[in-house]
N, C-alpha and C positions, 0 to 999 in steps of 0.2 A: 389461481399458484400456487403451486407443490409448496410448501412452509421450509423455509432454509433447516429449520433443525430438521431431524430426521422423528418422527413420536416411538418414544419407546415405547417395549411390548409394554404391554397392562396386563392386571389377572383380579380377579375381584380381591378387593380388602376387606375385613367387617372386622367390629368390637375394637377392639385398642389399635390395628392398625390404621383404624379410619381415622383417629385419632391423632397415633403419630403421622399419619399423612397431612392431617391439615394441621398440624403446630410447625413440620416443615415447611408448608405451603406460606404457614407464617413468616418465616424465620425468612425467607427470600424475598420475599414482599417488604420487611421490615427495614431493609438497607434504605441509610437514607443520603440521596446522591449530593455531593457538593454545588451540584449544577440546579442551582432552584432559579434562577432567573430566566433561562432560553428552555423550551419546550424540547430540544433535540435530546436524542441518548446516544449517538455516536456520531465524529467525528472522522470524514477519510484524509490524509494528507500526503501529495509525495514530496521525497525532500527537495531542497535547493540543488542551485545549479552544482556539478561536480566537474571537475577535470577536462572530463572523456565527454561529457555532457556539454560542453562548454568546444571541445574539438572535434564535435562532431563522429563521436567513436561509438560501434560496440560496446557495451560495458558488461552486462552479464552481472555474474559473482564479483568479478573484477573490485577490490576495493580501495576504488578511488574519491579522494579527497575532495569535499565542499572547495571552488575556489571562492575569492573574495562576494564576488558577485551573489553566490550560491551563500552565503551567512546573510548579506541583505534579503536576502529572498525570504528566508528563512524568519528573522528578524521581522520581515513583511507580515510574513503568515501570520508571527504571534502574535503581531499588531492588530491583526483583524479579526482573531482571535478572541482578545483582551476585548475591544471595542464592541463585540456580539454580545458579552456578559457570558459567554457558554464556558462553563469551567470541568473538569476529568475529573475522576477517580483513579483513574488507572489509563497508563500508555502501553500499547503492542506496538513493535520493530521487530527490524530483520537482525541479521547480523553485520551489517556491512554498514562505514562508519559514514557513510552520508547522509544514511537516514538515521544512527544514533545520534549525528551533531545535528542533526536537525529537531531532533525532539530536546535535546538541551538545550538549546536556542529559545524555540521555542517556549517549552515551560519556566525560561527564565523571562521573557517578555511576557509572560502572564504571569506571575508569579508564583510559580507552581512547579516548582524544581522537588516540593517534599512529595511528591505522589510515586508510588512504584511504578517501574516501568521492566516491563518485559520483552526479552530479547527472542528471538525463535529463527532458527535455518530456514522453519516454512513461510516466514514471510521475504524471504528472499529476494530478489530480481529473477526473472524466470535466466536460465542458461541461454547464452547468443551461439555458446559451440563453436565454430571454428570463425564464425563471424566474428569473435570479439577484439579488440585490437583493431577491427579498420573502419577508416573512414565510411560511413554511412552512406555519401552521398559518389564516393568510387565504387560502391560496389552499385548500387543505380544504374551507374554510366557501364559497370565490367556485366551483371547478370537482367537489368530492365527493372524499369520502378512495378510492374505487376507483380513481379518473382521477390523481392524487399520486399513491398507490401504485405504478400503474402507469410513471410517468414515472419514478419515483424506483429502482423497482426490478428491472422485468420488463427482459428480456433486450434485444427489440428498437422497442422504441417510445421515440423520445428526446422533449422535451420540446418544445415550439415554437421554433422556431428564434430566437437573440436579432440584433436589427436592428441594422444596419451601424452608427450613429449612438448606438447601448445605451449609457448610461452608464458600466459596467462594462466593456464591449470590451475584451480584452485586444491587439488587433492593434497597436498602438505602442510595448507592452512592449520597450523593448530588451534583456531574456534571451530575445526569440523572436527575435530577429534569426538566430540558428544556427538554428533552426529551420528559418525559411525557405530558408537556405544549405544543409544537410541535406536537407532534404524534396525541393528542386531536383537535387541529385544522384541522389537516389534516383528521380525522375522519368524523369530519363532513364536510368537503368540499369536499372530494372524497374517501372515504373509503372503499369502495365498493369492489375495489381490494389489492389496497397496504395492508391496515392494517390485514386485514382475510390472508395474504401472510406471513405477519411477526410479527409484535405484535398481539398479544390476549388479548383484552379489558372486564374486571369485568364490573360489573353493571354502576359503574361508568365511565363518559365519562371522564372524568379528570385524571384516573388514571390507563394506558395503562401500563401493564407487561411486563419487562420483558423479553427480549426470553429468556426460557429455554435452549432449543438446535438450533441449524442450522446447516442448508447443506450448499453446498457450488449456489446452488439455493438462499436460504434466503438473503446470503449477496450479491448475484449477483442484486436481488430486492433492496435494499436498497442504496447498491454504486451505481445503475445507476441512482435513483433519483441526486446525490451529481453531477453524471458525467454532465446528463444533464441541470441540473439551475444553475452548477455553475463552473464545470472546462472547460465543451463546449462554454460555452461563452466568457470566457478568453480565450480561444485559438482562438476563431475567430474574438474578437477583436488583437490578431497579441501578444500577451503576451507567454511569456516562462516561467511554472510551472516546481515546482517542489512538487511530491506529496511521500510523506512519510507515509509509511502504517506497515501494517503488511503482513506476507506470505499473508493467503486466500483473505484478503482484494484485493493486489493487485492481487493474480489469475483472482479474480473475474472483475477485470478491463481490466486487459490483454485477460480476453477470451473474450469479449466484442468487443476489440480494435479490435482484432486478426481473431476474427469471428473463433476461436476455436471449432469442435462438443463437445456437453459434454461426449460421451465417451473418450472423448483423455483429458481427463482435470486431469486424474485418475494419467497423464507420467509426468505432469507438475508440476513440485517445484521449489521454489525460494530463492535464497540463503540470508544472513543477507550482509548489510555495501556493496553491490554489483550498482550501480548507473547504470541505465540501461537509455538510452539515445531512443528519438524516433525524425524520422522526419516526420511532420503530414499536410499532406493537407489541407488547413486553412479552405476552402468550405467542403470536406469530412469530415474530421479528420481521413481518413483511413492512416498507413502508405506507406511511399511514398518508400521505398526500397522493395523489392522484396527477398534479401537476406535474408534465415531463419539463425541464429543464430545456431554456432558448439554448446554451450554448451549443449542446454534443445531440441534444434532442430523445437522449435514451432513460436520463434520470428523474429520478421525483427525490432527490434532495435539493438541497441550498446551496449555490456558491455563496459562500460570506462576502466574498470581493465582487459579487458581481459577477450576470453572466457575460456584459459587455467586455471585460478585461480577458476573461478566460478563452472567449472566440477570437481575442486578437491573439493571444496568445499559441493560442491551436495552430491560427492561420501562419503563424511566425514557423512553429513548430515544422508543419503539414510543405514550408518553403523549404527550410532547409534542409530537409533531405531528400526530397523529390524533385523540386525545379533545379535542372540542370543547366540553365541559363543563369543561375546567380553564383555567381564565383566568389563574392565575398562572406565572410561570414555572419551569420545573421543573430549571432549569441553574445555579440561584443561588440555590438552597435546600441545606439539611443533609441528607444522608440516609447510607443506610448505606454506599454507594460511596465517598463523601464522606470516611464515619469508616475507611474503609479506606485511602483514600489518605493520612491523616494517620498513621495508625499506620506504612504505609512511611516516610514522613516523619521520624517520632521513630525509625524503627529504623536511618534514614541517618544521624541527627543521631547516634546513638550509635558509628557506623562510624567516623564523621567523626573525633569523640572517640576513640577507638582507635587511629586512624591518627597522631593529634597526640603521642597517649602512648609511639607507638613512634618516633616520629620526635625525639621529644625522649629 
C-alpha cells in the first residue's frame, strides 16, 4: 500500500550534512510521549450528538451545539479513553463547536485539559450544499434511498450546491476570515491544483468563496493537506494524537490511512463518540495490525468501547435515515447503546468519588 505521507525529494548528502541529518533524525525520535501505557499512537473520535443529529437534519458546516445527550456521549467517550490508559500529547479538531466542545469534555474526563489543541477548517465536516437543514428521511422519501446514500457516502458525487442566499450559508461567519486569508496565500504559492478542486475564487485574490457543496473526494483533498503538514510530522516525532472530528472528515482520513478503494467508501459509516485507536508505524504511518474490525469490516483500528456497541449504533443510524417505515425518532429513544453510555457515566462517577477521597 502506498505510504500515507509522500516521500520527500532526495539528494545525496555528504560530510557535515550527514551529521546534521542524523542529529535531526535523533531529535525527531527523542520526543517522549505521555502515552506510556498503551501501544496506540493515534485515536479518532466523532463528536457527540448535536441538535441537528437529534433532529435527523443535514448539518455540514452549520455550527450546531451539543445536546444534553451529546454531552453525555462525549463524557462516556472520555471515560472509555481514560479506562483504556491512553494519553495524548496534542489534539486536532475542526472549527465547529460540536467538535470543539467534545474535545473539551473528553480532556476533562481524562484529566488532560493541559495539552495543546489545534483547530482547523480543514477538519470541518463536508459541505452538504443545498441539503443543509433538510430532514434526512424526508429527502429519502423525495429522492429515493439510493440517491441520498450516494450524496452521503459515495466518493465523488456531491449534493446539489448551496444557493448564495441559503439561510445557513457560512460565508459571513467570522471564524472563516482566516480561511480566506490562508487560502489566498496558498493560491499565490501553488493554487493550480488545490484551489481549483476545493475553493472557487472570485476576481479578488483575497476573497475565496466557501464551498457550495463537497463530495468525499473534495474532503479528502483538504484533510490530506492537514494530515501531511501537521498530523504526520507530529506522529513521526513520536507524539500520540487525538483527532476529534465529523463523520465524513474522519472517513476522508481513514480512506487514505487504510487504502480503501473509492467504490467501497459508500459502505463505510462511523458512529458518534466511539474512540477508534490505531497502532501506526512511525516511519510509514501505516496500520500495524492486520485484523479488520468486526463493526465495519474496513478498519484495522481498535474500537475502545467494543465492536458490538459500534455495530448497534451504526444499525440504529442506518434505520434513522433510510427506513421510511419507522416514523418515530430513534435518536431520542432508549436503547442498548444509551444503556452503555449510562454505564460509562456511572463508572466515571465512581472514579470522581475515588479522586475526592484521595484529595481529602
